[in-house]
C-alpha positions in Angstrom: -37.5 0.9 4.2 -34.0 2.6 4.3 -31.8 2.9 1.2 -29.6 -0.1 1.8 -32.5 -2.4 2.7 -34.3 -1.3 -0.5 -31.2 -2.0 -2.6 -30.9 -5.5 -1.0 -34.6 -6.2 -1.6 -34.3 -5.2 -5.2 -31.2 -7.4 -5.6 -33.3 -10.4 -4.8 -35.5 -9.6 -7.8 -33.1 -8.3 -10.4 -29.4 -8.8 -11.4 -27.9 -6.4 -9.0 -26.0 -3.5 -10.4 -27.2 0.0 -10.0 -25.0 2.5 -11.8 -25.2 6.2 -12.2 -22.6 8.5 -13.5 -21.9 12.1 -12.3 -19.5 14.0 -10.2 -21.7 13.9 -7.1 -22.8 10.3 -7.2 -20.7 9.4 -4.2 -19.3 11.9 -1.8 -15.6 12.6 -2.4 -13.0 11.3 0.1 -11.2 13.8 2.3 -7.7 15.0 1.9 -6.7 15.3 5.6 -3.2 16.6 4.9 -1.5 14.9 7.9 0.7 11.7 8.1 -0.1 9.4 11.0 1.6 6.2 12.3 0.3 3.7 14.8 2.6 2.1 17.3 1.9 -0.8 19.7 3.4 1.0 22.7 1.4 4.2 22.7 -2.4 4.9 22.6 -3.6 6.5 19.4 -1.7 7.5 16.3 1.3 9.9 16.2 1.2 12.9 13.9 4.4 12.7 11.9 3.8 15.6 9.5 1.3 18.3 8.7 0.8 20.2 5.4 1.3 23.9 6.1 -1.7 26.0 5.4 -4.1 23.0 5.5 -7.3 22.9 7.4 -5.8 20.5 9.9 -2.9 22.9 10.5 -5.3 25.7 10.9 -7.2 23.7 13.6 -4.0 23.6 15.6 -2.8 20.1 15.2 1.0 19.9 15.4 3.7 17.3 14.7 4.1 15.0 17.7 0.4 15.1 18.7 -1.2 11.8 19.4 -4.7 11.3 17.8 -6.6 9.1 20.3 -9.9 9.0 18.4 -11.4 10.1 15.1 -15.1 10.9 15.1 -15.5 9.0 18.3 -13.7 5.9 17.2 -10.7 5.0 19.4 -7.6 4.2 17.3 -6.9 0.8 18.9 -4.8 -0.6 16.1 -3.5 0.0 12.6 -6.6 -1.5 10.9 -9.0 0.8 12.9 -6.8 3.8 12.0 -6.9 3.0 8.3 -10.6 2.4 8.3 -11.2 5.7 10.2 -9.2 7.7 7.7 -10.9 6.0 4.7 -14.3 7.1 6.0 -13.5 10.8 6.0 -15.2 12.9 3.4 -14.3 16.3 2.0 -16.5 19.0 3.5 -17.5 17.0 6.5 -16.5 18.0 10.1 -13.8 15.7 11.5 -13.7 15.5 15.4 -10.5 14.5 17.0 -9.4 13.7 20.6 -5.8 14.7 20.8 -3.2 14.0 23.5 -0.4 16.7 23.4 2.8 16.6 25.3 2.6 18.7 28.5 -1.2 18.6 28.7 -2.9 16.6 31.4 -6.2 16.0 29.5 -6.9 15.3 25.8 -7.9 18.2 23.6 -11.0 18.3 21.5 -10.1 19.6 18.0 -12.3 19.8 14.9 -11.5 20.6 11.3 -13.1 20.4 7.8 -10.8 18.8 5.2 -10.9 19.5 1.5 -12.0 16.8 -0.9 -9.2 15.0 -2.7 -8.5 16.1 -6.3 -9.5 13.8 -9.1 -7.2 12.2 -11.6 -6.9 14.0 -14.9 -6.0 13.0 -18.4 -5.0 15.0 -21.5 -6.7 12.7 -24.1 -9.3 10.8 -22.1 -12.7 11.6 -20.7 -13.3 10.5 -17.1 -16.6 9.3 -15.6 -17.3 8.6 -11.9 -19.8 5.8 -11.7 -21.5 4.2 -8.6 -22.0 0.4 -8.9 -23.9 -1.4 -6.1 -23.2 -5.1 -5.4 -25.7 -7.5 -4.1 -24.6 -6.9 -0.5 -25.6 -3.2 -0.8 -22.1 -1.8 -1.0 -22.1 1.3 -3.2 -18.7 1.1 -5.0 -16.9 3.9 -6.8 -15.8 3.1 -10.4 -13.7 5.2 -12.7 -14.3 4.9 -16.4 -12.1 6.4 -19.1 -12.6 6.5 -22.8 -10.8 8.4 -25.6 -11.9 11.9 -26.2 -14.1 12.5 -29.3 -14.5 8.7 -29.7 -17.7 7.7 -31.5 -19.5 4.4 -32.0 -19.1 1.3 -30.0 -15.6 0.7 -28.5 -13.9 -2.3 -27.1 -13.9 -2.4 -23.3 -11.5 -3.5 -20.5 -12.4 -4.4 -17.0 -9.5 -4.2 -14.5 -9.5 -6.7 -11.6 -7.1 -5.4 -9.1 -4.6 -6.5 -6.5 -5.0 -8.0 -3.0 -4.5 -4.9 -0.9 -6.9 -2.2 0.1 -4.9 0.4 -1.8 -7.0 2.8 -4.0 -7.4 2.2 -7.7 -7.2 5.9 -8.4 -4.4 7.1 -10.7 -3.3 10.3 -9.0 0.2 9.4 -7.8 2.3 9.9 -10.9 5.4 8.6 -9.2 4.0 5.2 -8.6 4.7 2.5 -11.3 1.4 0.7 -11.0 -0.2 4.1 -11.7 2.1 4.6 -14.7 1.2 1.2 -16.1 -2.6 1.6 -15.7 -2.5 5.1 -17.1 -0.6 3.7 -20.2 -3.3 1.1 -20.7 -6.1 3.7 -20.3 -4.4 6.2 -22.7 -3.1 3.9 -25.4 -5.5 0.9 -25.6 -8.2 2.9 -27.4 -10.7 1.1 -25.2 -13.3 2.0 -22.6 -11.4 1.2 -19.4 -13.2 0.5 -16.1 -11.6 0.4 -12.7 -13.5 -0.4 -9.5 -12.7 0.5 -5.9 -13.1 -2.2 -3.3 -15.8 -1.8 -0.6 -14.7 0.9 1.9 -11.8 2.2 -0.2 -11.6 5.7 -1.7 -15.1 7.0 -2.3 -16.7 3.5 -2.0 -19.2 3.0 0.8 -20.2 -0.2 2.6 -18.2 -2.7 4.6 -14.6 -1.9 5.4 -12.1 -3.5 3.0 -10.3 -4.9 6.0 -13.5 -6.9 6.7 -14.4 -7.7 3.1 -14.4 -11.4 2.1 -13.5 -12.7 -1.3 -17.0 -13.5 -2.6 -18.2 -10.0 -1.7 -15.3 -8.5 -3.6 -15.8 -10.8 -6.6 -19.5 -9.8 -6.7 -18.5 -6.2 -7.2 -16.4 -7.1 -10.3 -19.2 -9.2 -11.6 -21.6 -6.2 -11.3 -19.0 -3.9 -13.0 -18.8 -6.3 -15.9 -22.6 -6.4 -16.3 -22.5 -2.6 -16.2 -19.9 -2.4 -19.0 -22.1 -4.7 -21.1 -25.1 -2.4 -20.6 -23.4 0.7 -22.0 -24.4 1.9 -25.5 -20.8 2.9 -26.3 -19.4 -0.6 -25.6 -18.9 -3.3 -28.2 -19.8 -6.4 -26.2 -18.1 -8.7 -28.7 -14.8 -7.0 -27.7 -14.5 -7.3 -23.9 -11.2 -8.0 -22.2 -10.6 -8.8 -18.5 -7.3 -7.5 -17.3 -6.3 -8.8 -13.8 -3.0 -8.1 -12.0 -1.5 -9.5 -8.9 -4.2 -11.5 -7.1 -6.6 -10.0 -9.7 -4.9 -12.0 -12.4 -5.9 -15.2 -10.6 -9.5 -14.0 -10.3 -10.1 -13.0 -13.9 -11.7 -16.2 -15.1 -13.9 -16.3 -12.0 -15.2 -12.8 -12.9 -15.7 -13.7 -16.6 -17.6 -17.0 -16.0 -20.8 -17.1 -18.1 -19.8 -14.1 -20.3 -18.3 -13.9 -23.7 -14.9 -12.5 -23.1 -12.7 -12.0 -26.1 -9.4 -12.1 -24.3 -7.7 -12.1 -20.9 -4.6 -10.5 -19.5 -3.1 -11.9 -16.3 -0.1 -10.0 -14.9 2.3 -10.7 -12.0 -0.1 -13.3 -10.6 -0.3 -16.7 -8.9 -1.9 -19.9 -10.2 -0.8 -22.6 -7.7 -2.9 -23.1 -4.6 -2.7 -20.3 -2.0 -1.2 -22.7 0.5 1.7 -23.6 -1.8 2.1 -20.0 -2.7 2.5 -18.8 0.9 4.8 -21.6 1.9 7.1 -20.9 -1.1 6.9 -17.1 -0.5 8.1 -17.6 3.1 11.2 -19.5 1.9 12.0 -16.8 -0.7 11.4 -14.0 1.8 13.8 -15.6 4.3 16.5 -16.2 1.7 16.3 -12.6 0.3 16.4 -11.3 3.9 19.8 -12.9 4.4 19.0 -16.2 6.0 20.8 -19.3 4.7 18.8 -22.1 3.1 19.8 -24.3 6.0 18.2 -21.8 8.4 15.1 -21.6 6.2 14.9 -25.4 6.3 14.8 -25.3 10.1 11.9 -22.9 10.1 9.9 -24.2 7.1 8.1 -27.1 9.0 6.7 -24.5 11.4 5.4 -22.4 8.5 3.9 -25.5 6.9 2.0 -26.3 10.2 1.0 -22.6 10.6 -0.4 -22.1 7.1 -2.2 -25.4 7.1 -4.0 -24.5 10.3 -4.6 -20.9 9.2 -5.7 -21.5 5.6 -7.1 -25.1 5.5 -8.4 -25.4 9.0 -9.8 -21.9 8.6 -8.4 -20.4 11.9 -7.2 -16.9 12.5 -3.5 -16.4 13.0 -4.1 -15.6 16.7 -6.1 -18.9 17.1 -3.3 -20.9 15.5 -0.7 -19.4 17.8 -2.9 -19.8 20.9 -3.1 -23.6 20.2 0.5 -23.8 19.0 2.6 -21.2 21.0 5.8 -22.5 19.5 4.7 -21.0 16.1 4.2 -17.5 17.5 7.7 -16.3 16.5 7.0 -17.0 12.9 4.1 -14.6 12.5 4.8 -11.0 11.6 1.3 -9.6 10.9 -2.0 -8.9 12.7 -3.9 -11.4 14.9 -6.9 -11.7 12.5 -5.6 -10.0 9.4 -2.8 -10.4 6.8 -1.7 -7.6 4.5 -4.8 -5.7 5.7 -7.4 -8.3 4.7 -9.3 -10.5 7.1 -8.4 -14.2 7.7 -11.7 -15.3 6.1 -10.6 -13.6 2.9 -7.6 -15.9 2.7 -9.7 -19.0 3.7 -11.8 -18.4 0.6 -8.7 -17.7 -1.6 -7.2 -21.0 -0.4 -10.4 -22.8 -1.5 -9.8 -21.7 -5.1 -8.4 -24.0 -7.8 -7.0 -21.4 -10.2 -5.8 -23.9 -12.7 -9.3 -25.4 -13.0 -10.8 -21.9 -13.5 -8.3 -21.1 -16.3 -8.9 -24.5 -17.9 -12.4 -23.4 -18.7 -11.2 -20.3 -20.6 -11.0 -20.8 -24.4 -10.2 -17.1 -25.3 -6.6 -15.9 -26.0 -4.7 -15.2 -22.8 -1.6 -13.0 -22.2 0.4 -13.8 -19.1 2.9 -11.1 -17.9 5.5 -12.0 -15.4 8.6 -10.4 -13.8 12.0 -12.0 -13.8 12.7 -10.7 -10.3 9.1 -10.8 -8.9 9.6 -12.5 -5.5 5.9 -12.1 -4.5 4.3 -13.9 -7.4 6.9 -16.0 -9.2 7.8 -16.7 -12.8 7.4 -20.4 -12.1 3.7 -20.0 -11.8 3.4 -18.2 -15.1 5.4 -21.0 -16.9 3.1 -23.6 -15.4 -0.1 -21.8 -16.6 1.3 -21.2 -20.1 2.3 -24.8 -20.5 -0.9 -26.2 -19.0 -3.3 -24.1 -21.2 -1.2 -24.5 -24.3 -1.4 -28.2 -23.9 -5.2 -28.0 -24.0 -5.5 -25.3 -26.7 -2.2 -25.0 -28.5 -1.2 -21.3 -28.9 -3.8 -20.0 -26.5 -1.4 -18.4 -24.1 1.4 -15.9 -24.8 3.9 -15.1 -22.1 5.8 -11.8 -21.7 8.6 -11.9 -19.1 9.9 -8.5 -18.0 13.7 -8.8 -17.7 14.7 -7.6 -14.3 11.0 -6.7 -13.5 9.6 -7.1 -10.0 6.0 -7.2 -8.8 5.6 -3.5 -9.2 6.5 -2.9 -12.9 10.0 -1.8 -11.9 13.3 -3.1 -13.3 16.2 -4.0 -11.1 19.7 -5.4 -11.6 19.3 -8.4 -9.3 16.7 -10.3 -7.3 18.3 -8.9 -4.1 17.9 -5.3 -5.4 14.3 -6.0 -6.3 13.6 -7.3 -2.8 15.2 -4.3 -1.2 13.7 -1.9 -3.8 17.0 -0.2 -4.5 17.9 1.4 -7.8 14.8 0.4 -9.8 13.4 2.1 -13.0 9.9 1.8 -14.5 9.7 -1.0 -17.0 8.2 0.9 -19.9 9.2 -1.7 -22.5 7.3 -4.5 -20.8 4.2 -2.4 -20.4 4.4 -1.3 -24.1 4.5 -5.0 -25.2 1.5 -5.7 -23.1 -0.5 -2.8 -24.5 0.4 -3.8 -28.0 -1.0 -7.3 -27.3 -4.2 -5.8 -25.8 -4.7 -3.6 -28.9 -4.3 -6.5 -31.3 -6.6 -8.8 -29.2 -9.4 -6.2 -29.2 -9.3 -5.5 -33.0 
């Protein structure tokens, strides 16, 4: 019986989370040191930049080369490219087929990339932990706790965004990274972050093929792991979700004693409503008049109803309704890098019903200029839950803040991402609330 089959067999018998800390638990992702872009008009992916002195530069790859395949996988589209890059591991040989200008036949080039560096903290200890979900995906988790801390500490589980972006905190210029590092460094809690399947060092199914229930099961396993730790005070657990993760928090916490929840820059209406409203906002901020948007909105209503509620792929919707083809701006079977089936399951969720079952204190954080997840949703959730349990929900609105913890002078500037600064004040208010809630 192979390793994956054995894990799946065990999951039928036991609550499925296997966790083991240590630097070598999962092989570290590679740092290929080249920038690639995929175009629809050319085969493969174009090399836009190479880091001088890197292994890939030493192998002879040059700017302008087209990478046709990576380790035998033909780079047919952007999703395949992203998945191929995510599978690379430091120290493993990478085999490329390369088309170079002026050469009649592709070149076979190999190199061995270095492992990516890990995040570091001045006042925190970092553990790398492998957590296995019931599907057999071995997921990389990152746990931080204050140095020299003793006794049982409060703990925070972070439920992350929709995209397949890594949860690692190495890009110190990114405002999501700044926010999460602030929570880790100033909350005084054990803080656990989990990579999605196929992202970073995680193994298993590609994130671009991962459906919602599979992703949720990883967070559920991570929560059970947190509760199993001797250094965690299980009476002081907080679930912190952001973006789509803020909608999913109560689903992850079902059946557990959770002391408090934080839901930031999130959505609470149905996903069908959310996407239709988003399309109107996107068109207006892109410069279309409301009259022009009104001409197009019936088509978007038809498109998203067929896509989300009739559970079709975008390509299938367009095949049956060619007049809707001009409205779609993403992939045939994916949106924002996730499969159509992921959104079918998201569209099934009643987020307000999930939150109505929560009796713990809740903090909702919203951005005034967040055009992706709007302030209106946050007002609705606050008012709804406070009508059930008066005073249950607190709301922090970041003045000028967008979806990415960045302040702008106007909604248009936020949409265009021009002239923004990190919203340190809103993050500080959120961290203060977390600290008080976990006392």
